[in-house]
Residue frames as a rotation matrix with the C-alpha (Angstrom) as fourth column:
MET 1
0.563 0.824 -0.067 0.04
0.825 -0.564 -0.009 0.01
-0.045 -0.050 -0.998 0.00
LYS 2
-0.405 -0.734 0.545 1.50
0.715 -0.626 -0.311 3.28
0.569 0.264 0.779 -1.07
ARG 3
0.056 0.381 -0.923 1.27
0.866 -0.478 -0.145 6.19
-0.497 -0.791 -0.357 1.28
LYS 4
0.378 0.177 0.909 0.29
0.736 -0.653 -0.179 9.58
0.562 0.736 -0.377 -0.19
PHE 5
-0.324 -0.521 -0.790 2.39
0.927 -0.341 -0.156 12.32
-0.189 -0.782 0.594 1.24
LEU 6
-0.964 0.025 -0.266 1.17
-0.077 -0.980 0.185 15.30
-0.256 0.199 0.946 -0.73
THR 7
-0.109 0.990 0.086 -2.48
0.458 0.127 -0.880 16.13
-0.882 -0.056 -0.468 -0.86
ASP 8
0.085 0.235 0.968 -4.13
0.989 -0.140 -0.053 17.33
0.124 0.962 -0.244 -4.11
GLY 9
0.948 0.319 -0.020 -4.32
0.319 -0.937 0.140 20.77
0.026 -0.139 -0.990 -2.49
MET 10
0.453 -0.868 -0.203 -0.62
0.044 -0.205 0.978 20.81
-0.890 -0.452 -0.055 -1.74
ILE 11
-0.334 -0.505 0.796 0.25
0.796 0.302 0.525 19.86
-0.506 0.808 0.301 -5.35
LEU 12
0.489 0.502 0.713 -1.99
0.805 -0.575 -0.148 22.67
0.336 0.646 -0.685 -6.67
THR 13
0.948 -0.115 -0.295 -0.40
0.065 -0.842 0.536 25.10
-0.310 -0.527 -0.791 -4.33
TRP 14
0.063 -0.981 0.181 3.11
0.301 0.192 0.934 23.98
-0.952 -0.005 0.307 -5.36
ARG 15
-0.165 -0.052 0.985 2.20
0.982 0.079 0.169 24.36
-0.087 0.995 0.038 -9.05
HIS 16
0.858 0.479 0.187 0.80
0.478 -0.877 0.055 27.89
0.190 0.042 -0.981 -8.34
ILE 17
0.654 -0.672 -0.348 4.09
0.007 -0.454 0.891 28.84
-0.757 -0.585 -0.292 -6.67
GLU 18
-0.265 -0.836 0.480 6.11
0.554 0.275 0.785 27.67
-0.789 0.474 0.391 -9.51
GLN 19
0.103 0.348 0.932 3.99
0.972 -0.235 -0.019 29.33
0.212 0.907 -0.362 -12.06
SER 20
0.968 0.193 -0.162 4.04
0.236 -0.920 0.314 32.68
-0.089 -0.342 -0.936 -10.02
LYS 21
0.348 -0.924 -0.157 7.77
0.167 -0.104 0.980 32.38
-0.922 -0.368 0.118 -9.68
ALA 22
-0.321 -0.416 0.851 8.24
0.869 0.229 0.439 31.92
-0.377 0.880 0.288 -13.46
GLU 23
0.469 0.585 0.662 5.88
0.797 -0.603 -0.033 34.78
0.380 0.543 -0.749 -14.27
PHE 24
0.857 -0.196 -0.476 7.74
0.196 -0.730 0.654 37.02
-0.476 -0.654 -0.588 -11.81
ILE 25
-0.109 -0.980 0.164 11.15
0.420 0.104 0.901 36.22
-0.901 0.167 0.401 -13.44
ARG 26
-0.132 0.180 0.975 9.63
0.988 0.098 0.116 36.84
-0.075 0.979 -0.191 -16.83
ASN 27
0.680 0.584 0.443 8.36
0.583 -0.797 0.158 40.27
0.446 0.151 -0.882 -15.81
LEU 28
0.244 -0.641 -0.728 11.61
0.688 -0.414 0.596 41.66
-0.683 -0.647 0.340 -14.15
PRO 29
0.837 0.069 -0.543 12.78
-0.284 -0.794 -0.538 44.70
-0.468 0.604 -0.645 -15.76
LYS 30
0.332 -0.684 0.649 15.30
0.839 0.529 0.127 44.27
-0.430 0.503 0.750 -18.62
TYR 31
0.767 -0.243 -0.594 17.72
-0.424 -0.887 -0.184 46.76
-0.482 0.393 -0.783 -20.01
ASP 32
0.621 -0.532 0.576 19.68
0.647 0.763 0.007 45.26
-0.443 0.368 0.817 -22.85
VAL 33
0.582 -0.543 -0.606 22.86
-0.536 -0.816 0.217 46.79
-0.612 0.198 -0.765 -24.14
GLN 34
0.924 -0.316 0.215 24.71
0.368 0.579 -0.728 45.81
0.105 0.752 0.651 -27.26
VAL 35
0.648 -0.757 -0.081 28.52
-0.487 -0.494 0.721 45.99
-0.586 -0.428 -0.688 -26.70
GLU 36
0.631 -0.654 -0.418 31.88
-0.057 0.498 -0.865 44.99
0.774 0.570 0.277 -28.33
VAL 37
0.869 -0.349 0.349 34.19
-0.379 -0.019 0.925 43.53
-0.316 -0.937 -0.149 -25.69
ASP 38
0.028 -0.959 -0.281 37.88
-0.936 0.073 -0.344 43.07
0.350 0.273 -0.896 -25.77
ARG 39
0.512 0.187 -0.838 38.41
-0.107 0.982 0.154 39.26
0.852 0.010 0.523 -25.63
VAL 40
-0.640 -0.764 -0.086 40.88
0.026 0.091 -0.996 39.85
0.768 -0.639 -0.038 -22.73
ILE 41
-0.864 0.236 0.444 37.99
-0.500 -0.304 -0.811 40.71
-0.056 -0.923 0.381 -20.44
MET 42
-0.215 0.814 -0.539 35.30
-0.602 0.324 0.730 38.47
0.769 0.482 0.420 -21.80
LYS 43
-0.338 -0.006 -0.941 35.71
0.530 0.825 -0.196 35.95
0.778 -0.565 -0.276 -18.93
ARG 44
-0.919 -0.104 -0.379 35.45
0.383 -0.455 -0.804 38.65
-0.089 -0.885 0.458 -16.42
LEU 45
-0.613 0.780 -0.129 32.18
-0.774 -0.559 0.298 40.02
0.160 0.282 0.946 -18.01
ARG 46
-0.068 0.645 -0.761 30.65
-0.292 0.716 0.634 36.57
0.954 0.266 0.140 -17.92
PHE 47
0.017 0.001 -1.000 31.58
0.717 0.697 0.013 35.70
0.697 -0.717 0.011 -14.28
THR 48
-0.718 -0.194 0.668 30.97
-0.245 -0.828 -0.504 39.00
0.651 -0.526 0.547 -12.59
GLY 49
-0.811 0.322 -0.489 29.14
0.585 0.431 -0.687 38.95
-0.011 -0.843 -0.538 -9.21
LYS 50
-0.753 0.587 -0.296 26.66
-0.491 -0.802 -0.340 41.57
-0.437 -0.111 0.893 -10.27
PHE 51
-0.105 0.846 0.523 23.27
0.199 0.533 -0.822 41.02
-0.974 0.017 -0.224 -11.50
VAL 52
0.106 -0.035 -0.994 24.26
-0.889 -0.452 -0.079 41.14
-0.446 0.891 -0.079 -15.20
ARG 53
0.280 0.051 0.959 23.72
0.158 0.982 -0.098 38.54
-0.947 0.179 0.267 -17.83
VAL 54
-0.631 -0.433 -0.644 25.50
-0.615 -0.228 0.755 38.03
-0.473 0.872 -0.122 -21.12
ILE 55
0.161 0.854 0.495 22.63
-0.287 0.520 -0.804 36.87
-0.944 -0.013 0.329 -23.15
GLU 56
0.920 0.100 0.379 24.23
0.317 0.377 -0.870 36.55
-0.230 0.921 0.315 -26.62
THR 57
0.149 -0.910 -0.386 27.68
-0.301 -0.414 0.859 36.62
-0.942 -0.012 -0.336 -28.09
GLU 58
0.995 0.067 -0.073 29.12
-0.087 0.236 -0.968 36.50
-0.047 0.969 0.241 -31.67
HIS 59
0.413 -0.907 0.082 32.55
0.801 0.405 0.441 35.40
-0.433 -0.117 0.894 -32.56
PRO 60
0.246 -0.334 -0.910 34.90
-0.074 -0.943 0.326 38.22
-0.967 -0.013 -0.256 -33.24
SER 61
0.932 0.157 0.326 35.40
0.314 0.098 -0.944 39.30
-0.180 0.983 0.043 -36.80
ASN 62
0.674 -0.721 0.160 38.65
-0.373 -0.519 -0.769 40.99
0.638 0.458 -0.619 -36.35
GLY 63
0.077 -0.649 -0.757 40.10
0.329 0.733 -0.595 38.80
0.941 -0.203 0.270 -33.66
GLN 64
-0.885 -0.464 -0.034 40.07
0.211 -0.335 -0.918 41.23
0.414 -0.820 0.394 -30.71
TRP 65
-0.682 0.695 0.226 36.48
-0.710 -0.555 -0.435 42.48
-0.177 -0.457 0.872 -30.20
ILE 66
-0.860 0.504 -0.073 33.54
0.495 0.861 0.118 40.15
0.122 0.065 -0.990 -29.37
SER 67
-0.502 0.802 0.323 30.01
-0.526 -0.580 0.622 41.42
0.686 0.142 0.713 -30.09
ALA 68
-0.797 0.244 -0.552 27.66
0.556 0.652 -0.515 40.79
0.235 -0.718 -0.656 -27.12
THR 69
-0.004 0.775 0.633 24.35
-0.247 -0.614 0.750 41.66
0.969 -0.153 0.194 -25.72
VAL 70
-0.841 -0.342 -0.419 24.37
0.352 0.242 -0.904 42.26
0.410 -0.908 -0.083 -21.93
ARG 71
0.152 0.979 0.140 21.18
0.286 -0.179 0.941 42.48
0.946 -0.103 -0.307 -19.83
PHE 72
-0.948 -0.315 -0.036 20.85
0.142 -0.319 -0.937 44.65
0.284 -0.894 0.347 -16.78
ASN 73
-0.342 0.842 -0.418 17.95
0.883 0.137 -0.449 45.46
-0.321 -0.522 -0.790 -14.56
ASP 74
0.760 0.630 -0.158 17.99
0.541 -0.749 -0.382 49.10
-0.359 0.205 -0.910 -15.51
GLU 75
0.754 -0.437 0.490 19.90
0.261 -0.487 -0.834 51.91
0.603 0.757 -0.253 -17.26
GLN 76
0.667 -0.505 0.547 21.68
-0.715 -0.639 0.282 53.27
0.207 -0.580 -0.788 -14.13
GLU 77
0.639 -0.365 0.678 22.97
-0.190 0.778 0.599 49.78
-0.746 -0.511 0.427 -13.32
ALA 78
0.696 -0.378 0.610 24.32
0.717 0.404 -0.568 49.41
-0.032 0.833 0.552 -16.82
ILE 79
0.762 -0.404 0.506 26.05
-0.185 -0.884 -0.429 52.90
0.620 0.233 -0.749 -16.71
GLU 80
0.609 -0.447 0.656 27.80
-0.773 -0.146 0.618 52.16
-0.180 -0.883 -0.434 -13.39
PHE 81
0.584 -0.329 0.742 28.88
0.088 0.935 0.345 48.67
-0.807 -0.136 0.575 -14.34
LEU 82
0.758 -0.300 0.579 30.12
0.646 0.229 -0.728 49.41
0.086 0.926 0.368 -17.91
LEU 83
0.848 -0.445 0.289 32.20
-0.434 -0.895 -0.103 52.38
0.304 -0.038 -0.952 -16.71
GLY 84
0.558 -0.610 0.563 34.35
-0.560 0.223 0.798 50.03
-0.613 -0.760 -0.217 -14.86
PHE 85
0.582 -0.354 0.732 35.58
0.584 0.808 -0.073 48.23
-0.566 0.470 0.677 -18.00
GLU 86
0.018 -0.662 -0.750 37.33
-0.094 -0.748 0.658 51.44
-0.995 0.058 -0.076 -19.20
ASN 87
0.010 -0.145 -0.989 38.65
-0.894 -0.445 0.056 51.06
-0.448 0.884 -0.134 -22.74
LYS 88
-0.935 -0.213 0.285 38.03
-0.145 0.959 0.243 47.27
-0.325 0.185 -0.927 -23.02
LEU 89
-0.342 0.907 0.247 34.40
0.778 0.420 -0.467 47.68
-0.527 0.032 -0.849 -23.80
LYS 90
-0.991 0.117 -0.069 32.53
-0.135 -0.813 0.566 49.66
0.010 0.570 0.822 -26.57
VAL 91
-0.284 0.959 0.002 28.78
0.179 0.055 -0.982 50.49
-0.942 -0.278 -0.187 -26.24
ILE 92
-0.916 0.054 0.398 27.07
0.398 -0.004 0.917 50.00
0.051 0.999 -0.018 -29.62
SER 93
-0.284 0.881 0.378 23.45
-0.226 -0.444 0.867 50.59
0.932 0.161 0.326 -28.42
PRO 94
0.643 0.766 -0.017 21.53
0.724 -0.615 -0.312 52.25
-0.249 0.188 -0.950 -26.93
LYS 95
0.236 -0.602 0.763 23.03
0.750 -0.387 -0.537 55.12
0.618 0.699 0.360 -28.80
ASP 96
0.489 -0.023 0.872 22.74
-0.350 -0.921 0.172 57.69
0.799 -0.390 -0.459 -25.92
LEU 97
0.943 -0.074 -0.326 24.37
0.319 0.487 0.813 55.32
0.099 -0.871 0.482 -23.39
PRO 98
0.022 -1.000 -0.005 28.08
0.929 0.022 -0.370 56.21
0.370 0.003 0.929 -24.10
ASN 99
-0.196 -0.049 0.979 27.20
-0.062 -0.996 -0.062 59.97
0.979 -0.073 0.192 -23.32
LYS 100
0.789 0.501 0.357 25.79
-0.389 -0.042 0.920 58.90
0.476 -0.864 0.162 -19.95
ILE 101
0.736 -0.550 -0.396 28.80
0.670 0.679 0.302 56.85
0.102 -0.487 0.867 -19.11
VAL 102
-0.202 -0.801 0.564 31.02
0.685 -0.527 -0.503 59.73
0.700 0.285 0.655 -19.97
ALA 103
0.171 0.420 0.891 28.98
-0.253 -0.855 0.452 62.06
0.952 -0.303 -0.040 -17.85
LEU 104
0.988 0.142 -0.052 29.30
-0.008 0.391 0.920 59.80
0.151 -0.909 0.388 -14.82
ALA 105
0.312 -0.947 -0.070 33.12
0.916 0.320 -0.243 59.48
0.253 0.012 0.967 -15.40
LYS 106
-0.316 -0.414 0.853 33.40
0.212 -0.908 -0.362 63.28
0.925 0.066 0.375 -15.55
SER 107
0.558 0.453 0.696 31.47
-0.461 -0.528 0.713 63.66
0.690 -0.719 -0.085 -12.27
VAL 108
0.846 -0.390 -0.364 33.71
0.533 0.600 0.597 61.14
-0.014 -0.699 0.715 -10.53
ILE 109
-0.112 -0.947 0.301 36.82
0.904 -0.223 -0.364 62.97
0.412 0.232 0.881 -11.78
GLU 110
-0.092 0.092 0.992 35.48
-0.132 -0.988 0.079 66.41
0.987 -0.123 0.103 -10.79
PHE 111
0.872 0.447 0.198 34.35
-0.241 0.041 0.970 65.19
0.425 -0.894 0.144 -7.38
ASN 112
0.734 -0.609 -0.300 37.80
0.676 0.616 0.404 63.56
-0.062 -0.499 0.864 -6.69
GLN 113
-0.167 -0.734 0.659 39.65
0.696 -0.561 -0.448 66.61
0.698 0.383 0.605 -7.85
SER 114
0.226 0.393 0.891 37.73
-0.341 -0.825 0.451 68.80
0.913 -0.406 -0.053 -5.37
VAL 115
0.986 0.127 -0.111 38.57
0.052 0.395 0.917 66.44
0.160 -0.910 0.383 -2.48
GLU 116
0.152 -0.988 -0.014 41.95
0.152 0.038 -0.988 67.45
0.977 0.148 0.156 -0.96
């Protein structure tokens, strides 16, 4: 005689939880950025501790730069994260993002020059 450990209600509740979780994840904010990455830092980009995902890559055409799509939760997270890669990463799109990264870099420089 088999013993039933889960009731039908418990199974339905579990399914509801799993479906809700999947829907929640699908509806999280997404901010995708197309970049070209120096192959030297590709591993670092993939294995960062941040909430960043490399969702697509293409093999380099010229040997050094790898095209990739990187997903962030929002624009500000992208700006702050991408600034840290200095000249090893080129933003292709969104087109206005490079100017926002430069503005943040300038504000950091100005702030640090005023601190003495």
